[in-house]
C-alpha distance (Angstrom), angle and dihedral (degrees) to the residues before:
residue distance angle dihedral
M1 . . .
A2 3.80 . .
K3 3.78 117.7 .
V4 3.81 114.2 -107.8
L5 3.80 118.7 -142.1
K6 3.80 117.7 -157.0
I7 3.80 122.4 -147.7
R8 3.78 132.9 -145.8
D9 3.80 106.9 -158.4
L10 3.82 112.6 -143.6
T11 3.80 98.9 178.5
L12 3.80 98.1 110.0
R13 3.83 95.7 45.4
D14 3.79 120.9 14.7
G15 3.81 94.4 21.9
Q16 3.79 94.1 58.1
Q17 3.83 90.9 37.8
S18 3.80 93.2 54.4
L19 3.79 97.1 43.3
F20 3.80 106.5 24.8
A21 3.82 106.7 27.2
T22 3.85 92.6 -108.9
R23 3.81 96.2 -68.8
L24 3.82 100.9 133.6
K25 3.80 107.1 132.4
Q26 3.79 126.1 -133.5
E27 3.79 92.4 -114.2
Y28 3.82 90.6 65.0
I29 3.82 92.5 44.4
D30 3.81 88.7 54.3
R31 3.82 91.8 50.9
L32 3.80 92.3 51.0
L33 3.81 101.1 44.9
P34 3.84 97.6 74.9
L35 3.81 88.5 55.1
Y36 3.81 90.6 51.8
R37 3.82 91.3 60.2
D38 3.80 92.0 75.0
A39 3.83 94.7 42.3
R40 3.83 90.9 66.0
F41 3.79 98.6 -161.1
Y42 3.80 113.5 -170.3
I43 3.82 89.9 -126.3
M44 3.81 132.5 7.2
E45 3.79 117.5 -160.3
V46 3.80 105.1 -146.9
W47 3.80 107.5 147.2
G48 3.77 146.1 35.7
G49 3.77 125.1 41.9
A50 3.80 107.9 77.1
V51 3.83 94.1 -22.3
P52 3.84 100.3 94.5
D53 3.81 90.5 47.7
S54 3.81 98.3 40.9
V55 3.80 100.0 44.6
M56 3.81 89.4 55.2
R57 3.80 97.2 37.5
Y58 3.79 100.7 44.2
L59 3.81 107.8 14.7
G60 3.80 103.1 34.5
E61 3.81 90.2 -130.1
S62 3.81 134.3 134.3
P63 3.82 116.9 -106.3
W64 3.80 89.0 -152.7
D65 3.82 91.8 54.8
R66 3.80 89.3 53.1
L67 3.79 92.7 52.8
R68 3.80 92.4 45.0
S69 3.81 93.3 50.7
C70 3.82 91.2 52.1
S71 3.81 92.1 46.6
K72 3.80 93.7 48.9
E73 3.81 91.8 53.7
M74 3.82 100.7 37.4
K75 3.81 104.0 34.4
G76 3.81 110.2 134.7
I77 3.81 92.9 8.7
S78 3.82 110.3 69.3
L79 3.78 128.6 8.9
L80 3.80 110.7 -113.7
S81 3.78 117.4 -136.6
A82 3.77 137.6 -170.4
L83 3.77 134.0 -167.7
S84 3.80 117.0 -120.7
R85 3.80 126.8 -174.1
G86 3.79 93.8 -141.6
R87 3.79 109.8 -127.4
N88 3.83 88.9 11.3
L89 3.83 94.4 52.2
F90 3.83 104.8 -169.4
G91 3.82 94.3 -31.9
Y92 3.76 137.2 75.1
V93 3.82 105.3 -105.8
P94 3.83 133.2 58.8
Y95 3.81 115.4 -93.0
P96 3.81 131.2 -155.8
D97 3.80 121.3 -108.7
Y98 3.80 96.0 -99.2
V99 3.82 90.9 58.9
L100 3.82 90.0 49.5
E101 3.79 91.2 49.1
G102 3.80 92.9 47.2
F103 3.78 92.4 52.9
Y104 3.78 97.2 43.0
K105 3.81 91.6 46.9
E106 3.82 92.4 50.8
A107 3.82 92.2 44.6
I108 3.81 93.8 51.6
K109 3.82 90.4 44.9
N110 3.82 88.2 54.9
G111 3.81 93.8 52.4
L112 3.79 108.9 -83.2
N113 3.83 114.5 146.2
V114 3.81 109.1 173.1
M115 3.79 124.8 37.9
R116 3.79 113.1 -165.7
I117 3.79 103.9 -152.8
F118 3.77 124.5 -164.6
D119 3.76 139.6 157.6
A120 3.77 119.9 -139.1
L121 3.82 91.0 -136.8
N122 3.83 95.3 41.1
D123 3.81 85.3 -119.5
I124 3.81 103.6 160.0
D125 3.81 91.7 -157.3
N126 3.81 88.2 65.9
I127 3.82 95.6 58.4
K128 3.80 106.7 34.0
E129 3.81 94.9 85.8
S130 3.81 91.4 49.1
I131 3.81 91.3 51.9
R132 3.81 90.2 50.6
L133 3.81 94.0 47.1
I134 3.80 96.2 46.8
N135 3.80 91.5 51.0
Q136 3.79 92.0 44.6
L137 3.82 93.2 50.0
G138 3.80 93.5 51.3
G139 3.80 100.9 -98.1
I140 3.80 130.8 120.9
A141 3.80 113.7 -105.3
D142 3.80 111.1 -141.6
A143 3.81 108.7 -175.5
A144 3.79 118.0 -158.0
V145 3.78 128.1 -153.5
C146 3.81 108.8 -150.4
Y147 3.79 111.4 -131.6
T148 3.77 119.9 -143.2
V149 3.78 138.6 149.8
D150 3.76 136.9 -121.3
P151 3.81 114.3 -97.6
K152 3.74 119.2 -93.0
Q153 3.79 115.5 -102.3
E154 3.78 110.0 -108.2
A155 3.79 114.5 -111.3
P156 3.82 126.2 -145.5
A157 3.79 113.3 -84.2
P158 3.82 112.3 -103.1
E159 3.79 122.8 -116.4
K160 3.80 92.6 -109.1
K161 3.74 108.8 47.0
G162 3.77 116.4 -132.8
F163 3.78 127.7 -167.1
F164 3.82 97.3 -75.0
S165 3.79 95.6 43.9
R166 3.82 90.7 48.6
L167 3.77 87.9 51.8
F168 3.80 97.8 47.5
G169 3.79 100.3 28.6
S170 3.81 127.8 -137.4
S171 3.77 120.0 -47.5
K172 3.79 137.4 168.5
P173 3.78 116.6 -118.9
A174 3.78 110.5 -93.7
P175 3.81 122.8 -136.8
A176 3.79 112.1 -85.8
P177 3.81 105.7 -86.4
E178 3.79 124.7 -135.1
K179 3.80 112.6 -84.6
I180 3.80 111.3 -108.9
F181 3.80 105.2 176.0
T182 3.81 101.1 57.4
D183 3.81 127.4 151.9
E184 3.80 87.4 -101.0
Y185 3.82 91.0 55.1
F186 3.82 92.1 57.9
V187 3.82 94.9 41.0
Q188 3.81 91.6 50.3
K189 3.82 91.1 51.6
A190 3.81 91.3 48.4
V191 3.83 93.6 49.2
E192 3.79 90.4 50.3
M193 3.82 90.6 51.0
E194 3.81 91.5 50.7
R195 3.82 89.7 49.7
L196 3.82 89.1 54.5
G197 3.80 90.7 56.5
A198 3.81 107.8 -87.6
K199 3.83 110.4 160.7
M200 3.81 92.8 -157.2
I201 3.80 134.6 11.7
T202 3.79 125.4 -138.5
L203 3.77 124.9 -160.3
K204 3.80 95.8 -145.9
D205 3.80 112.1 -158.0
M206 3.80 99.3 178.4
A207 3.81 94.5 170.1
G208 3.80 97.7 44.5
L209 3.80 91.1 -119.5
V210 3.82 98.3 134.7
S211 3.77 104.9 108.5
P212 3.81 119.6 -151.6
S213 3.80 91.6 -110.8
R214 3.81 90.3 53.4
I215 3.81 91.3 51.8
F216 3.81 88.6 47.0
S217 3.82 88.6 64.0
L218 3.82 101.6 28.8
M219 3.82 103.6 46.5
P220 3.84 95.8 58.4
K221 3.81 89.6 49.6
L222 3.81 91.2 52.0
K223 3.80 92.2 47.4
Q224 3.80 92.0 48.8
A225 3.82 94.1 47.4
L226 3.83 98.0 45.1
K227 3.79 134.4 65.2
V228 3.83 96.0 -167.6
P229 3.85 124.8 76.2
V230 3.80 117.7 -80.6
D231 3.82 122.0 -137.3
F232 3.81 123.9 -165.0
H233 3.80 120.8 -148.6
T234 3.80 121.7 -177.8
H235 3.82 142.8 144.4
C236 3.80 133.7 -128.7
T237 3.81 96.7 -136.4
P238 3.83 100.1 113.3
G239 3.82 94.0 31.2
Y240 3.82 103.6 -98.6
G241 3.82 101.2 95.9
L242 3.80 104.7 91.2
A243 3.81 93.7 40.4
A244 3.82 92.5 45.9
V245 3.82 92.7 50.8
L246 3.83 91.2 49.0
T247 3.81 89.5 51.4
A248 3.82 91.8 47.2
I249 3.82 90.7 52.1
M250 3.78 91.1 50.8
K251 3.81 90.1 47.7
G252 3.78 94.3 55.5
V253 3.81 108.6 -93.3
D254 3.82 112.8 166.2
I255 3.83 101.7 -150.3
V256 3.80 132.5 19.2
D257 3.79 129.0 -164.9
T258 3.80 116.8 -127.3
N259 3.80 142.2 161.9
I260 3.79 130.5 -138.4
W261 3.80 114.7 -102.4
W262 3.80 106.7 -87.9
F263 3.83 90.6 43.5
G264 3.82 96.9 43.2
G265 3.80 137.8 87.1
G266 3.79 126.2 24.6
S267 3.78 108.9 63.4
A268 3.83 90.6 -10.9
A269 3.81 131.7 75.4
P270 3.83 119.6 -75.9
S271 3.79 120.2 -75.7
I272 3.79 116.5 -99.7
E273 3.80 90.0 -134.3
L274 3.83 92.9 67.7
I275 3.82 91.2 44.2
W276 3.82 87.9 52.0
I277 3.82 91.0 55.9
F278 3.80 91.2 50.4
C279 3.83 91.7 47.7
Q280 3.80 91.5 51.8
K281 3.80 90.0 54.6
L282 3.83 92.1 45.2
G283 3.81 93.9 49.0
I284 3.81 90.9 -118.5
T285 3.81 119.6 143.9
L286 3.79 113.1 -129.3
D287 3.80 107.0 -144.8
V288 3.82 93.8 -137.0
N289 3.81 136.0 91.0
M290 3.81 99.9 -115.6
E291 3.83 93.0 -171.3
A292 3.81 87.9 62.1
V293 3.79 90.1 45.5
A294 3.81 87.9 56.9
K295 3.81 89.7 57.9
I296 3.81 91.1 50.3
R297 3.80 88.9 48.4
K298 3.80 91.4 57.3
A299 3.81 91.8 48.0
L300 3.81 91.9 50.0
V301 3.80 91.2 66.8
E302 3.81 92.3 75.5
A303 3.80 91.4 42.5
R304 3.81 90.4 54.9
K305 3.80 92.3 46.8
S306 3.81 88.3 56.2
L307 3.83 88.8 56.7
A308 3.81 96.9 52.4
E309 3.81 93.2 119.7
F310 3.82 89.7 62.1
D311 3.82 99.3 32.9
L312 3.81 110.8 118.4
N313 3.82 88.2 -159.7
R314 3.80 99.9 34.8
N315 3.82 92.3 136.6
N316 3.79 95.5 41.9
W317 3.80 111.3 49.5
P318 3.80 119.8 173.1
K319 3.79 118.9 -106.0
D320 3.78 119.2 -85.2
F321 3.80 102.1 -86.6
D322 3.79 97.5 -141.2
E323 3.80 92.9 51.0
A324 3.82 94.3 43.1
Y325 3.82 93.2 46.5
A326 3.79 92.5 48.8
A327 3.81 90.4 51.3
M328 3.83 96.1 38.1
P329 3.82 108.5 141.9
K330 3.80 122.6 -130.7
E331 3.80 92.5 -109.1
I332 3.84 91.4 60.2
D333 3.80 91.5 45.5
A334 3.79 86.2 53.3
E335 3.82 90.1 54.4
F336 3.82 88.8 63.5
D337 3.81 88.9 55.3
R338 3.82 91.5 45.2
A339 3.81 90.3 51.1
I340 3.82 91.7 51.7
A341 3.81 92.2 49.4
A342 3.81 91.9 47.3
A343 3.83 92.2 48.0
A344 3.82 91.0 51.4
E345 3.81 90.9 53.9
N346 3.82 96.4 37.8
R347 3.80 93.0 -118.5
E348 3.77 94.8 155.2
E349 3.80 99.3 179.3
D350 3.81 92.6 53.7
L351 3.80 91.9 43.1
L352 3.79 93.4 52.3
D353 3.79 91.9 45.4
A354 3.80 91.6 52.6
C355 3.81 93.5 47.1
H356 3.79 92.5 47.2
R357 3.82 90.1 51.6
I358 3.82 89.4 51.4
E359 3.81 91.8 49.2
A360 3.81 91.2 46.4
Y361 3.80 91.4 53.0
F362 3.80 91.5 53.0
G363 3.81 91.1 45.6
L364 3.81 96.9 -115.4
P365 3.83 117.9 156.7
K366 3.78 119.1 -80.4
P367 3.82 119.5 -114.8
N368 3.80 110.8 -74.4
E369 3.80 106.6 -124.2
I370 3.82 94.5 -170.4
V371 3.80 90.9 55.1
K372 3.80 91.2 43.2
N373 3.80 92.4 54.2
A374 3.81 94.9 43.0
E375 3.85 90.8 44.0
V376 3.81 96.5 -138.2
P377 3.82 133.1 152.4
G378 3.80 120.8 -101.6
G379 3.80 92.6 -120.6
M380 3.79 90.6 50.4
Y381 3.80 90.9 52.1
S382 3.82 95.6 47.2
N383 3.80 91.3 46.7
M384 3.83 91.8 48.9
V385 3.80 89.3 51.9
A386 3.82 92.8 47.1
N387 3.81 93.9 46.2
L388 3.81 94.8 45.6
R389 3.80 89.5 47.0
A390 3.80 89.6 53.2
L391 3.82 89.0 49.7
K392 3.84 90.3 47.5
A393 3.81 87.9 -123.3
E394 3.82 102.3 114.4
D395 3.79 90.5 131.2
V396 3.82 90.4 73.0
L397 3.84 93.6 58.3
E398 3.81 98.1 92.9
E399 3.80 92.7 48.6
A400 3.80 92.0 47.1
M401 3.82 92.5 48.5
A402 3.80 90.2 51.2
L403 3.80 90.5 52.7
I404 3.81 96.4 50.4
P405 3.86 94.6 88.0
K406 3.82 90.3 52.7
V407 3.81 93.9 49.1
R408 3.79 89.6 46.4
R409 3.81 93.0 52.1
D410 3.79 92.2 46.2
A411 3.83 90.2 52.4
G412 3.82 96.3 54.7
L413 3.80 101.9 -81.3
V414 3.79 93.6 -74.4
P415 3.81 119.7 -173.0
L416 3.79 110.5 -110.9
V417 3.78 108.7 -115.9
T418 3.79 129.5 116.2
P419 2.98 122.7 -39.6
T420 3.84 95.1 18.6
S421 3.82 92.3 44.1
Q422 3.80 90.2 54.5
I423 3.81 92.2 44.3
V424 3.81 94.4 47.6
G425 3.83 93.7 41.1
S426 3.79 92.8 50.9
Q427 3.80 90.7 46.1
A428 3.81 91.2 49.4
V429 3.82 89.0 55.0
A430 3.82 89.9 49.9
L431 3.81 90.0 48.5
A432 3.81 91.7 50.6
L433 3.81 89.7 51.0
D434 3.82 90.4 47.6
R435 3.80 89.9 55.2
R436 3.80 93.3 46.2
K437 3.78 88.9 55.6
G438 3.81 93.4 45.7
A439 3.82 91.3 -114.0
A440 3.80 123.8 142.4
D441 3.81 117.6 -91.0
Y442 3.81 113.0 -85.2
T443 3.79 93.9 16.9
N444 3.81 85.1 136.7
K445 3.81 116.4 42.2
N446 3.78 129.2 177.2
N447 3.80 115.7 -129.3
Q448 3.78 93.5 -117.9
F449 3.81 91.8 54.4
I450 3.79 88.8 53.4
G451 3.81 88.9 50.3
L452 3.82 91.6 48.9
V453 3.80 92.5 51.9
K454 3.83 91.2 45.3
G455 3.80 90.1 57.6
E456 3.80 98.2 -109.2
Y457 3.81 93.5 130.5
G458 3.80 94.7 51.8
K459 3.79 138.1 -99.5
T460 3.79 114.2 -21.0
P461 3.84 117.2 -139.4
V462 3.81 89.4 -113.1
A463 3.80 124.2 32.3
I464 3.81 114.5 -102.9
D465 3.80 116.6 -119.3
P466 3.84 105.9 -101.8
A467 3.82 89.8 -139.0
F468 3.80 90.3 56.4
R469 3.81 91.2 46.0
E470 3.80 89.3 53.0
Q471 3.82 90.9 48.2
I472 3.81 91.9 52.6
T473 3.80 102.5 34.1
G474 3.80 105.1 21.1
N475 3.81 92.0 -117.1
A476 3.80 129.4 78.1
Q477 3.82 93.1 -152.7
E478 3.79 121.6 94.5
R479 3.80 110.7 -114.9
P480 3.82 114.9 -168.1
Y481 3.77 119.4 -152.2
D482 3.79 113.4 -93.9
V483 3.82 106.9 -144.4
S484 3.80 89.8 -162.8
S485 3.80 87.1 70.2
Y486 3.81 91.2 61.3
R487 3.79 112.0 117.2
K488 3.77 122.2 -156.7
P489 3.80 111.5 -117.4
E490 3.77 117.5 -111.5
N491 3.77 119.9 -104.5
P492 3.81 97.4 -138.7
D493 3.76 126.2 -160.0
F494 3.77 112.9 -103.4
E495 3.79 120.4 -166.4
G496 3.79 92.1 -23.5
R497 3.80 103.5 -39.7
P498 3.85 139.5 63.0
L499 3.79 113.1 -73.6
A500 3.84 94.1 -134.9
Q501 3.79 108.2 51.5
N502 3.82 99.7 -170.0
D503 3.81 143.9 10.9
E504 3.80 95.9 -85.3
E505 3.80 92.4 52.7
Y506 3.80 90.9 48.1
L507 3.82 89.2 51.0
L508 3.81 87.3 58.1
L509 3.81 88.9 53.8
Q510 3.79 89.7 51.3
L511 3.77 92.8 49.2
L512 3.80 103.8 40.3
P513 3.81 107.1 10.4
A514 3.81 100.6 177.9
V515 3.82 96.1 40.3
A516 3.80 94.7 42.8
M517 3.82 91.2 46.5
N518 3.81 91.5 57.5
Y519 3.80 93.0 42.0
L520 3.80 95.1 49.1
K521 3.80 91.6 46.3
S522 3.80 89.0 55.6
V523 3.83 90.5 48.7
R524 3.81 92.4 50.0
K525 3.82 91.7 45.2
A526 3.80 90.4 52.6
E527 3.81 90.9 48.4
N528 3.80 92.0 48.5
A529 3.80 91.7 47.0
A530 3.80 90.4 51.5
A531 3.80 90.6 49.1
A532 3.80 91.5 48.2
A533 3.80 91.7 49.8
A534 3.79 89.7 53.7
A535 3.84 93.0 48.4
P536 3.85 125.0 81.2
A537 3.81 112.2 -79.3
A538 3.82 113.9 -91.6
A539 3.77 127.6 -151.5
A540 3.79 111.0 -80.8
A541 3.79 114.8 -104.5
P542 3.79 114.9 -116.9
A543 3.78 112.6 -94.6
K544 3.79 115.2 -102.4
E545 3.74 115.7 -113.8
E546 3.77 110.5 -114.4
K547 3.76 116.3 -121.7
K548 3.76 118.0 -131.8
A549 3.78 112.8 -121.2
E550 3.76 111.1 -107.6
K551 3.78 118.7 -135.2
I552 3.81 113.6 -110.1
T553 3.79 109.3 -116.5
G554 3.81 104.2 158.7
P555 3.83 131.5 66.8
V556 3.82 114.6 -74.7
M557 3.79 137.9 -151.2
T558 3.80 112.9 -136.9
A559 3.83 141.0 -160.6
P560 3.83 112.8 -97.2
M561 3.82 89.5 -157.0
G562 3.79 133.2 14.2
G563 3.79 119.0 -99.9
K564 3.78 144.5 111.1
V565 3.82 128.5 -56.8
L566 3.82 110.5 -118.9
E567 3.80 103.7 171.5
L568 3.79 137.2 4.3
K569 3.80 113.9 -145.3
V570 3.82 98.1 -175.1
K571 3.80 139.7 44.4
A572 3.79 136.2 -164.7
G573 3.80 111.2 -62.5
D574 3.83 96.2 25.0
T575 3.80 118.6 132.3
V576 3.80 112.1 -133.4
K577 3.78 132.3 -169.0
M578 3.78 126.4 -143.2
G579 3.82 108.9 -87.6
Q580 3.82 94.4 24.2
T581 3.82 115.1 131.8
Y582 3.76 109.2 -113.5
L583 3.81 101.6 167.8
V584 3.83 140.1 15.6
Y585 3.78 117.0 -150.7
E586 3.76 137.9 169.9
A587 3.79 123.9 -123.8
M588 3.82 123.7 172.3
K589 3.83 89.2 -7.0
M590 3.83 92.2 -58.1
E591 3.79 125.6 113.5
N592 3.80 116.0 -125.3
D593 3.79 129.0 -167.3
L594 3.80 112.5 -144.9
A595 3.79 113.3 -150.1
A596 3.81 125.4 -155.4
D597 3.79 112.5 -102.2
R598 3.83 92.9 -154.7
D599 3.78 143.7 23.5
G600 3.78 114.9 -103.7
V601 3.77 150.6 99.7
V602 3.80 122.6 -68.3
K603 3.79 110.9 -117.3
R604 3.82 97.8 179.0
V605 3.80 139.2 -8.1
L606 3.79 103.9 -136.7
V607 3.82 98.6 -164.2
E608 3.79 138.1 47.4
E609 3.78 132.7 -139.2
G610 3.80 108.7 -82.5
D611 3.82 94.5 28.2
T612 3.79 118.8 135.4
I613 3.80 109.5 -131.0
A614 3.79 134.0 -163.4
T615 3.78 129.3 -132.6
D616 3.84 110.2 -79.2
Q617 3.83 92.0 8.2
P618 3.85 112.6 152.5
L619 3.81 109.8 -108.0
V620 3.80 106.3 171.7
E621 3.80 129.9 20.3
M622 3.80 117.1 -150.0
E623 3.77 128.7 -153.8
G624 3.80 110.0 -89.8
């Protein structure tokens, strides 16, 4: 009997997150869903990850409406899955159990079937309650082990310093450190997750760093140690993805994660079309209707065109699969056979060469060497590009990418997956800006990085240097987050009625307070405007007299990085002390406290809450 390979389609969640910064609008989702009915994927990932945040923040849409629309169309056909960050849910801070339960209960009620649960630190304590709750509430708990690699050993600085050596400085090679992320490390984590009640286990390679030879040794060990199905999730960013998935299939994996053509490859997971070709040659049945997939593929063209502003490869699309496959020359067909033979014998160099030739023929992106060296996830990279582009600071990207390994080592060798990828990426940008200005490293720190170094996110794989913890947090002692100190956000009145109108809206406030606050205000404003338009016309209010801008004459405090003002802590006439927080703002999805750089009296606050600010923009003017 032929082996059957099941597929989890990532197109509508991780595919668009990795390639297009999670900007796919609901209107395109709704057009695609009827086509998905006939494809009959085993699982469709449609929610979680960055979706709840991004659809509110950038698209002004309801995350709950997105889940409901998918459930209505796909119920009884494909299982719907979401990605949850364990104790962090879909946000960036740890939440108490009652917040987890509220979200999982509402998600399952609205049609979610599978919750893929992971912890960015692989701290089992951070996921065990989520596994219990998902099972208890009638969902399927899919526990994910986050794959990462040990840091590269530093080499001696060359005589002539290039860009990276100028950035990091000279250093002597250190003795080879003990390996942390061994096969046994990942197997032990997976076995513990199964013991806690996980109904499937995912090896989650968010950065695409699992090489084919590593899968050759690791996948059989996982299959031997576990009784539940094993899923493999990876990305193509550094060039390993297609070859690693082929190796995993040949080594017995039960489920693989793929995207449909126009949303696959590059910094996303491999395209199902190439996996289909390999399965045909291997005699493996792909449990998907590929004729229906072809219809989705055609419809995805317009969806991708709508995302051009965020498309990392907008001027270099792959070839049309149907045309390229129909015209595929014999020498490329032979590369599929060569790849299979090389995977069977663990000849990694030949396997990678064959897969790269296949990808080159179809016009898929080349391996990203910057991402490979910095060891970052595809979604992290695309979001860094999108955020820096929005801040008009794209020129700092290369420096920030080069600094990611340093920030990661300093913070306890954390795997890079949301939220740690976002925390470390944002901090690397701040560090690059510090160095450009001649400031000391970590002069500017985002609040979440401080929390990570404190210990609030859990146990890091490697202990953080107490001296570094003291430098960042002011205290050398580890201080775990106490969930009992969590305070429910207020549900303020807005234009005469509560901002959150029901339980699901209040859950959004609990999860992402700043983002949900702005989103719900826009929803209420639109509702009030519609009501006002339907009411009899009222007398026009007198126009406000415009104030003339006063010239700045006193010293100012400025924004170290562009972003959005979340909270003002001072007003005109206040006396502030050096080091006192005067403003909280958001940059690259991270909250940052800005501290006064002098004692003095506030003359004017030059911005308002909700304002978008530029790098080095004056924020507060002090008395001269």
